[in-house]
KEPAMAR-210544 format. One record per residue (C-alpha): residue number from 0; residue in three letters; x, y, z. Coordinates in Angstrom, 2 decimals. Each point is the difference from the previous one (the first is absolute). Example, Ala and Ser with C-alpha at 12.3 -4.5 7.8 and 13.67 -1.06 7.14 Angstrom:
KEPAMAR-210544
(pt 0; 'ala'; (12.30; -4.50; 7.80)),
(pt 1; 'ser'; (1.37; 3.44; -0.66)),
end
This chain:
KEPAMAR-210544
(pt 0; 'met'; (-27.37; -2.23; 19.89)),
(pt 1; 'lys'; (3.16; 1.91; 0.40)),
(pt 2; 'ile'; (2.64; -0.49; -3.10)),
(pt 3; 'val'; (3.25; 1.39; 0.58)),
(pt 4; 'val'; (2.55; 0.72; -2.76)),
(pt 5; 'leu'; (3.61; 0.28; 1.71)),
(pt 6; 'asp'; (2.24; 1.29; -2.94)),
(pt 7; 'gly'; (-2.50; 1.13; -2.62)),
(pt 8; 'tyr'; (2.17; 2.89; -1.62)),
(pt 9; 'thr'; (2.05; -2.57; -2.53)),
(pt 10; 'glu'; (-3.15; -1.46; -1.21)),
(pt 11; 'asn'; (-1.74; 3.24; -0.01)),
(pt 12; 'pro'; (1.72; 3.33; 0.36)),
(pt 13; 'gly'; (-3.08; 1.89; -0.75)),
(pt 14; 'asp'; (-0.85; -0.58; -3.73)),
(pt 15; 'ile'; (-2.45; -2.97; 0.27)),
(pt 16; 'ser'; (-2.95; -0.78; 2.46)),
(pt 17; 'trp'; (-0.34; -2.15; 2.94)),
(pt 18; 'ala'; (-3.81; -0.36; -0.78)),
(pt 19; 'pro'; (0.25; -3.63; -0.49)),
(pt 20; 'phe'; (0.65; -0.47; 3.61)),
(pt 21; 'glu'; (-2.14; 2.90; 1.15)),
(pt 22; 'ala'; (-2.68; -2.19; -1.20)),
(pt 23; 'leu'; (0.66; -2.88; 2.33)),
(pt 24; 'gly'; (0.60; 1.96; 3.17)),
(pt 25; 'glu'; (1.31; 2.85; 2.12)),
(pt 26; 'leu'; (3.29; 0.66; -1.63)),
(pt 27; 'val'; (2.92; 1.48; 1.69)),
(pt 28; 'val'; (3.20; 0.62; -2.16)),
(pt 29; 'tyr'; (3.35; 0.84; 1.28)),
(pt 30; 'asp'; (2.59; 1.14; -2.30)),
(pt 31; 'tyr'; (2.91; -1.80; 1.83)),
(pt 32; 'thr'; (0.07; -1.96; 3.45)),
(pt 33; 'ala'; (3.27; -0.43; 2.00)),
(pt 34; 'pro'; (0.38; -3.42; 1.89)),
(pt 35; 'ser'; (-0.78; 1.95; 3.21)),
(pt 36; 'glu'; (-3.65; 1.08; -1.40)),
(pt 37; 'ile'; (-1.08; -3.29; -0.88)),
(pt 38; 'phe'; (-1.62; -0.87; 3.34)),
(pt 39; 'gly'; (-1.83; 3.21; 0.43)),
(pt 40; 'arg'; (-1.36; 0.30; -3.37)),
(pt 41; 'leu'; (-1.17; -3.74; -0.05)),
(pt 42; 'glu'; (-1.39; -0.27; 3.56)),
(pt 43; 'gly'; (-3.54; -1.73; -0.34)),
(pt 44; 'val'; (0.42; 0.06; -3.79)),
(pt 45; 'ser'; (-0.64; -3.53; -1.76)),
(pt 46; 'val'; (0.66; 1.16; -3.63)),
(pt 47; 'cys'; (3.05; 1.63; -1.18)),
(pt 48; 'leu'; (2.10; 0.78; -3.26)),
(pt 49; 'thr'; (3.68; 0.13; -0.42)),
(pt 50; 'asn'; (2.48; 0.32; -2.73)),
(pt 51; 'lys'; (3.45; 0.15; 1.82)),
(pt 52; 'thr'; (-1.04; 0.18; 3.78)),
(pt 53; 'cys'; (1.26; -2.93; 1.44)),
(pt 54; 'phe'; (-1.93; -2.69; 2.00)),
(pt 55; 'pro'; (2.63; -2.43; 1.67)),
(pt 56; 'lys'; (-1.16; -2.47; 2.68)),
(pt 57; 'glu'; (0.89; 2.36; 2.71)),
(pt 58; 'val'; (-2.27; 2.72; -1.25)),
(pt 59; 'leu'; (-3.02; -2.37; -0.84)),
(pt 60; 'glu'; (0.26; -1.53; 3.41)),
(pt 61; 'lys'; (-0.95; 3.57; 1.33)),
(pt 62; 'leu'; (-2.96; 0.46; -2.39)),
(pt 63; 'pro'; (-2.93; -2.53; 1.28)),
(pt 64; 'asp'; (-2.53; 1.66; -1.85)),
(pt 65; 'leu'; (1.58; -0.12; -3.48)),
(pt 66; 'lys'; (-1.75; -2.46; -2.35)),
(pt 67; 'tyr'; (1.04; 0.99; -3.29)),
(pt 68; 'ile'; (2.87; 1.55; -1.68)),
(pt 69; 'gly'; (-0.25; 1.11; -3.75)),
(pt 70; 'cys'; (3.54; 0.48; -1.65)),
(pt 71; 'leu'; (-0.21; 2.90; -2.55)),
(pt 72; 'ser'; (2.63; -1.99; -1.99)),
(pt 73; 'thr'; (0.87; -3.28; -1.59)),
(pt 74; 'gly'; (2.50; -0.59; 2.44)),
(pt 75; 'phe'; (-0.79; -1.07; 3.81)),
(pt 76; 'asn'; (3.18; -0.45; 1.49)),
(pt 77; 'val'; (-0.75; 2.84; 2.51)),
(pt 78; 'val'; (-2.49; -2.10; 1.84)),
(pt 79; 'asp'; (0.64; -3.16; 2.09)),
(pt 80; 'val'; (-2.32; -2.14; -2.01)),
(pt 81; 'glu'; (0.71; -3.21; 2.03)),
(pt 82; 'tyr'; (-0.96; 1.88; 3.26)),
(pt 83; 'cys'; (-3.16; 1.11; -1.76)),
(pt 84; 'arg'; (-1.05; -3.19; -1.32)),
(pt 85; 'glu'; (0.44; -1.55; 3.42)),
(pt 86; 'his'; (-1.96; 2.67; 1.46)),
(pt 87; 'gly'; (-2.96; 0.32; -2.24)),
(pt 88; 'ile'; (1.28; 3.54; -1.57)),
(pt 89; 'thr'; (-0.87; 0.12; -3.91)),
(pt 90; 'val'; (2.67; 1.54; -1.97)),
(pt 91; 'thr'; (-0.56; 0.67; -3.80)),
(pt 92; 'asn'; (2.05; 1.56; -2.59)),
(pt 93; 'ile'; (-0.49; 1.54; -3.49)),
(pt 94; 'pro'; (1.57; -2.56; -2.60)),
(pt 95; 'glu'; (0.81; 1.01; -3.33)),
(pt 96; 'tyr'; (-1.31; 3.51; -0.10)),
(pt 97; 'ala'; (3.15; 1.53; -1.38)),
(pt 98; 'thr'; (0.67; -2.31; -2.66)),
(pt 99; 'phe'; (-0.28; 2.42; -2.71)),
(pt 100; 'ala'; (1.96; 2.76; 1.55)),
(pt 101; 'thr'; (2.80; -2.25; 1.21)),
(pt 102; 'ala'; (0.22; -1.40; -3.61)),
(pt 103; 'gln'; (0.25; 3.64; -1.28)),
(pt 104; 'met'; (2.53; 1.14; 2.40)),
(pt 105; 'thr'; (2.12; -3.18; -0.72)),
(pt 106; 'ile'; (0.07; 0.93; -3.71)),
(pt 107; 'ala'; (0.50; 3.86; 0.83)),
(pt 108; 'leu'; (3.13; -0.75; 1.95)),
(pt 109; 'leu'; (1.28; -2.11; -2.83)),
(pt 110; 'leu'; (-0.92; 2.64; -2.59)),
(pt 111; 'glu'; (1.85; 2.55; 2.06)),
(pt 112; 'ile'; (3.12; -2.10; 0.12)),
(pt 113; 'ala'; (-0.01; -0.75; -3.63)),
(pt 114; 'asn'; (-0.94; 3.46; -1.39)),
(pt 115; 'lys'; (0.75; 2.18; 2.98)),
(pt 116; 'ala'; (-2.82; 2.52; -0.94)),
(pt 117; 'gly'; (-0.15; 1.69; 3.34)),
(pt 118; 'his'; (3.55; 0.54; -0.06)),
(pt 119; 'his'; (0.01; 1.29; -3.51)),
(pt 120; 'ser'; (-2.95; 2.33; 1.04)),
(pt 121; 'asp'; (2.01; 1.34; 2.67)),
(pt 122; 'leu'; (2.95; 0.83; -2.02)),
(pt 123; 'val'; (-2.18; 1.59; -2.76)),
(pt 124; 'his'; (-1.51; 2.43; 2.79)),
(pt 125; 'glu'; (3.56; 0.63; 1.09)),
(pt 126; 'gly'; (0.97; 1.58; -3.26)),
(pt 127; 'val'; (2.20; -2.75; -1.37)),
(pt 128; 'trp'; (-1.84; -0.51; -3.16)),
(pt 129; 'thr'; (-0.38; 3.81; -0.55)),
(pt 130; 'arg'; (3.86; 0.41; 0.25)),
(pt 131; 'gly'; (0.60; -2.86; -2.26)),
(pt 132; 'arg'; (0.73; -0.12; -3.69)),
(pt 133; 'asp'; (-1.77; -3.08; -0.96)),
(pt 134; 'phe'; (-3.78; -0.77; -0.65)),
(pt 135; 'cys'; (0.54; -2.56; 2.72)),
(pt 136; 'phe'; (2.07; -1.10; 2.81)),
(pt 137; 'trp'; (-0.08; -3.05; 2.45)),
(pt 138; 'asp'; (1.82; -0.44; 3.52)),
(pt 139; 'gly'; (1.07; -3.46; 0.36)),
(pt 140; 'ser'; (-0.93; -3.28; -1.95)),
(pt 141; 'leu'; (-3.59; -0.42; -1.11)),
(pt 142; 'thr'; (-1.43; -3.54; -0.13)),
(pt 143; 'glu'; (-2.44; -1.78; -2.33)),
(pt 144; 'leu'; (-2.06; -2.59; 1.82)),
(pt 145; 'tyr'; (-1.04; -1.66; -3.26)),
(pt 146; 'gly'; (1.64; -3.53; -0.12)),
(pt 147; 'lys'; (1.03; 0.12; 3.87)),
(pt 148; 'thr'; (-1.04; -2.60; 2.24)),
(pt 149; 'leu'; (-1.97; 0.79; 2.91)),
(pt 150; 'gly'; (0.30; -2.47; 2.94)),
(pt 151; 'leu'; (-2.98; 0.04; 2.66)),
(pt 152; 'phe'; (0.67; -1.39; 3.50)),
(pt 153; 'gly'; (-3.51; -0.78; 1.21)),
(pt 154; 'phe'; (-2.80; -0.39; -2.33)),
(pt 155; 'gly'; (-3.48; 1.25; 1.32)),
(pt 156; 'lys'; (-2.55; 2.51; -1.52)),
(pt 157; 'ile'; (2.54; 2.97; 0.16)),
(pt 158; 'ala'; (2.72; -1.90; -1.77)),
(pt 159; 'ser'; (-2.39; -1.22; -2.52)),
(pt 160; 'arg'; (-1.08; 3.43; -0.98)),
(pt 161; 'val'; (3.72; 1.04; -0.13)),
(pt 162; 'ser'; (0.59; -2.93; -2.33)),
(pt 163; 'arg'; (-2.40; 1.13; -2.31)),
(pt 164; 'ile'; (1.08; 3.69; -0.19)),
(pt 165; 'ala'; (3.57; -1.28; -0.32)),
(pt 166; 'ser'; (-1.08; -2.35; -2.94)),
(pt 167; 'ala'; (-1.55; 2.90; -1.81)),
(pt 168; 'leu'; (3.58; 1.83; 0.36)),
(pt 169; 'gly'; (1.39; -3.08; -1.81)),
(pt 170; 'met'; (1.79; -1.53; 2.99)),
(pt 171; 'lys'; (0.21; -3.67; 0.65)),
(pt 172; 'val'; (-1.44; -1.06; 3.17)),
(pt 173; 'leu'; (1.35; -2.54; 2.58)),
(pt 174; 'ala'; (-1.66; -0.59; 3.30)),
(pt 175; 'cys'; (0.33; -2.23; 2.95)),
(pt 176; 'arg'; (-1.97; -0.64; 3.23)),
(pt 177; 'arg'; (0.68; -2.32; 2.90)),
(pt 178; 'ser'; (-3.84; -1.16; -0.02)),
(pt 179; 'glu'; (-1.54; -2.13; -2.62)),
(pt 180; 'ile'; (-0.48; 1.34; -3.77)),
(pt 181; 'thr'; (-3.18; -1.23; -1.11)),
(pt 182; 'glu'; (-1.19; -0.75; -3.54)),
(pt 183; 'glu'; (-2.59; 2.75; 0.41)),
(pt 184; 'met'; (2.78; 2.54; 0.77)),
(pt 185; 'arg'; (2.01; -1.03; -3.16)),
(pt 186; 'lys'; (-3.08; 0.18; -2.17)),
(pt 187; 'ala'; (-0.70; 3.53; 1.53)),
(pt 188; 'asp'; (3.47; 1.11; -0.60)),
(pt 189; 'pro'; (1.56; -1.89; -3.20)),
(pt 190; 'gln'; (2.49; 2.99; -0.42)),
(pt 191; 'val'; (1.68; -1.21; 3.04)),
(pt 192; 'thr'; (2.57; -2.77; 0.33)),
(pt 193; 'phe'; (0.13; -1.43; 3.39)),
(pt 194; 'thr'; (3.30; -0.99; 1.38)),
(pt 195; 'asp'; (2.06; -0.59; 3.09)),
(pt 196; 'glu'; (1.73; 2.62; 2.03)),
(pt 197; 'glu'; (3.47; -0.96; -1.41)),
(pt 198; 'thr'; (-0.79; 0.50; -3.35)),
(pt 199; 'leu'; (-1.89; 3.06; 0.76)),
(pt 200; 'trp'; (3.05; 1.60; 1.53)),
(pt 201; 'lys'; (2.18; -1.17; -2.81)),
(pt 202; 'glu'; (-2.15; 1.07; -2.89)),
(pt 203; 'ser'; (-1.74; 3.17; 0.81)),
(pt 204; 'asp'; (1.02; 3.53; -1.20)),
(pt 205; 'val'; (-2.54; 1.51; 2.55)),
(pt 206; 'ile'; (-1.13; -1.84; 3.17)),
(pt 207; 'ser'; (-3.24; 1.29; 1.51)),
(pt 208; 'phe'; (-1.23; -1.19; 3.71)),
(pt 209; 'his'; (-3.52; -0.72; 0.62)),
(pt 210; 'cys'; (0.11; -2.32; 3.09)),
(pt 211; 'pro'; (-1.07; 0.20; 3.50)),
(pt 212; 'leu'; (2.41; 0.57; 2.83)),
(pt 213; 'thr'; (0.61; -3.31; 1.62)),
(pt 214; 'pro'; (2.96; -1.55; 1.68)),
(pt 215; 'ala'; (0.95; -1.60; -3.41)),
(pt 216; 'thr'; (-0.04; 3.26; -1.61)),
(pt 217; 'thr'; (1.55; 2.18; 2.44)),
(pt 218; 'ser'; (3.60; 1.12; -1.37)),
(pt 219; 'leu'; (-0.96; -1.99; -3.22)),
(pt 220; 'val'; (1.93; 2.05; -2.11)),
(pt 221; 'asn'; (3.54; -0.39; 1.59)),
(pt 222; 'glu'; (3.60; -0.22; -1.04)),
(pt 223; 'lys'; (-0.28; -3.48; -0.95)),
(pt 224; 'ala'; (-3.41; 0.63; -2.07)),
(pt 225; 'ile'; (1.44; 2.93; -1.77)),
(pt 226; 'ser'; (3.41; -1.92; -0.94)),
(pt 227; 'lys'; (-2.52; -2.21; -1.97)),
(pt 228; 'met'; (-1.58; 2.86; -1.75)),
(pt 229; 'lys'; (1.15; 1.66; -3.34)),
(pt 230; 'asp'; (2.61; 2.81; -0.22)),
(pt 231; 'gly'; (-2.04; 3.22; -0.19)),
(pt 232; 'val'; (-3.18; -1.42; 1.28)),
(pt 233; 'ile'; (-2.99; 2.50; 0.96)),
(pt 234; 'leu'; (-1.74; -0.74; 3.20)),
(pt 235; 'ile'; (-3.59; 1.18; 0.89)),
(pt 236; 'asn'; (-1.73; -0.37; 3.39)),
(pt 237; 'thr'; (-3.37; 0.80; 0.65)),
(pt 238; 'ser'; (-0.75; -2.88; 2.30)),
(pt 239; 'arg'; (1.61; 0.37; 3.48)),
(pt 240; 'gly'; (3.13; 1.78; 0.90)),
(pt 241; 'pro'; (1.76; -2.90; 1.93)),
(pt 242; 'val'; (-0.06; -2.29; -2.98)),
(pt 243; 'leu'; (3.06; 1.93; -1.18)),
(pt 244; 'asp'; (3.28; -0.15; 2.41)),
(pt 245; 'glu'; (0.46; 3.63; -0.64)),
(pt 246; 'ala'; (3.70; 0.00; 0.94)),
(pt 247; 'ala'; (0.58; -2.74; -2.76)),
(pt 248; 'val'; (-1.86; 1.92; -2.39)),
(pt 249; 'ala'; (1.72; 3.22; 0.55)),
(pt 250; 'lys'; (3.49; -1.71; -0.39)),
(pt 251; 'ala'; (-1.11; -1.49; -3.21)),
(pt 252; 'leu'; (-1.45; 3.58; -1.32)),
(pt 253; 'lys'; (3.27; 1.67; 0.82)),
(pt 254; 'ser'; (1.95; -2.94; -1.97)),
(pt 255; 'gly'; (-2.28; 0.20; -2.91)),
(pt 256; 'lys'; (-1.06; -3.76; 0.41)),
(pt 257; 'val'; (-3.53; 1.39; 0.55)),
(pt 258; 'ala'; (-0.49; 2.79; -2.55)),
(pt 259; 'ala'; (-2.87; 1.58; 1.72)),
(pt 260; 'leu'; (-2.58; -0.41; 2.89)),
(pt 261; 'gly'; (-3.60; 1.24; -0.07)),
(pt 262; 'ala'; (-1.71; -0.50; 3.25)),
(pt 263; 'asp'; (-3.39; 1.27; 1.75)),
(pt 264; 'val'; (1.12; -1.82; 3.25)),
(pt 265; 'val'; (2.88; -0.06; 2.34)),
(pt 266; 'ser'; (0.70; -2.15; 2.96)),
(pt 267; 'val'; (-0.94; 2.80; 2.52)),
(pt 268; 'glu'; (-2.49; 2.69; -0.82)),
(pt 269; 'pro'; (0.23; 2.85; -0.10)),
(pt 270; 'ile'; (3.32; -0.66; -1.46)),
(pt 271; 'arg'; (2.85; 0.67; 2.59)),
(pt 272; 'glu'; (2.87; 2.45; -0.71)),
(pt 273; 'asp'; (2.68; -2.87; 0.06)),
(pt 274; 'asn'; (-1.95; -2.09; -2.51)),
(pt 275; 'pro'; (2.87; -1.07; -2.45)),
(pt 276; 'leu'; (-2.42; 0.58; -3.03)),
(pt 277; 'leu'; (-0.02; 3.55; 0.58)),
(pt 278; 'thr'; (3.70; 0.58; -1.16)),
(pt 279; 'ser'; (-0.30; -2.93; -2.58)),
(pt 280; 'pro'; (0.50; 1.06; -3.62)),
(pt 281; 'asn'; (-2.97; -0.82; -2.53)),
(pt 282; 'thr'; (-2.32; -0.18; 2.79)),
(pt 283; 'tyr'; (-3.67; 1.06; -0.32)),
(pt 284; 'leu'; (-1.98; 0.05; 3.22)),
(pt 285; 'thr'; (-3.85; 0.93; 0.41)),
(pt 286; 'pro'; (-1.72; 0.23; 3.44)),
(pt 287; 'his'; (-2.10; -3.06; -0.02)),
(pt 288; 'ile'; (-2.47; 1.75; -2.10)),
(pt 289; 'ala'; (-1.03; -2.91; -2.56)),
(pt 290; 'trp'; (-3.31; -0.35; 1.92)),
(pt 291; 'ala'; (-0.69; 3.65; 0.32)),
(pt 292; 'pro'; (-2.08; 1.13; -2.95)),
(pt 293; 'lys'; (-3.27; 1.33; 0.84)),
(pt 294; 'glu'; (-1.76; -2.64; -2.01)),
(pt 295; 'thr'; (1.77; -2.79; 2.03)),
(pt 296; 'arg'; (-0.59; 1.72; 3.21)),
(pt 297; 'leu'; (-3.74; 0.21; -0.84)),
(pt 298; 'arg'; (-0.10; -3.57; -0.80)),
(pt 299; 'leu'; (1.69; -0.78; 3.42)),
(pt 300; 'met'; (-2.39; 2.03; 1.65)),
(pt 301; 'asp'; (-2.90; -2.02; -1.41)),
(pt 302; 'val'; (1.59; -3.39; 0.70)),
(pt 303; 'ala'; (0.69; 0.80; 3.47)),
(pt 304; 'ala'; (-3.67; 1.46; 0.72)),
(pt 305; 'gly'; (-1.32; -3.35; -1.73)),
(pt 306; 'asn'; (2.15; -2.23; 2.37)),
(pt 307; 'leu'; (-1.41; 1.83; 3.18)),
(pt 308; 'ser'; (-3.63; -0.21; -1.59)),
(pt 309; 'ser'; (0.51; -3.73; -0.59)),
(pt 310; 'tyr'; (1.44; -0.41; 3.55)),
(pt 311; 'leu'; (-2.92; 1.82; 1.64)),
(pt 312; 'lys'; (-2.47; -2.29; -2.19)),
(pt 313; 'gly'; (1.54; -3.13; 1.69)),
(pt 314; 'ser'; (1.97; -0.88; -3.42)),
(pt 315; 'pro'; (3.29; 1.28; 0.02)),
(pt 316; 'val'; (2.19; -0.04; -3.07)),
(pt 317; 'asn'; (3.81; 0.58; -0.65)),
(pt 318; 'val'; (0.49; -1.34; 3.40)),
(pt 319; 'val'; (3.85; -0.59; 0.96)),
(pt 320; 'ser'; (-0.40; -0.95; 3.77)),
end
């Protein structure tokens, strides 16, 4: 059986092995695949793996032999799953593989905003400390997180882990989610106070987003929502870029209503030159790397290979179609 990886570079730029897939069949890996190259590379192929290569209906209609699409990600919006469901194409994803790394990135962005460690390291290397007369200096205000309130919008496994780290820093944690809050959830995270959206906006010093992108969460953070937040609120986004109305957030950053933003995701990736966040003050942007530690990608590889192995045995898991 031939297995084709259409865009393998991001998952594996060369520092890990494709061996788990090589054990399942004849593996062909392409670093990148342009839309015009899909048909030639998947002609007669029943199994493929994708990260960001898109499979809308008009592409799927021209791939009659395709029976399995393995998404090398948690998100599967690049695939028309309704078409796949109707035409017997199994689509799988990788749930929760980046829980630890994404929680780590969330806190890393928050700590950079609070302590500006990277900024001060740059200044030291530029000679500012060498030229100074005092034993220390700082550029801009630094923030102690102890006693501050962290609001978590969305509360799955990533947010749960973030809440525990924040609690260890002495922060009070609020959380809201649009699905049911179970008693088991309350017992598992006794440090969290579950509340409604309005209270979260009103009482949080820091708000971190951990929700899926849906019609209800697209542009969730807009001018109206921001107006309900504390003056000087800090926003952290490691979920999906379109959760923020970037123009509204940029305006609030410039006015000071939002003190700082830390984001690993933006609405269009790679980020466009005209994205208003690029010219906004106190904005810390990373290029969608929360999921990228080697250990995390090894976990992704193992789960993805396990998904395909289960499918080949007739008992597919992590199916989204």
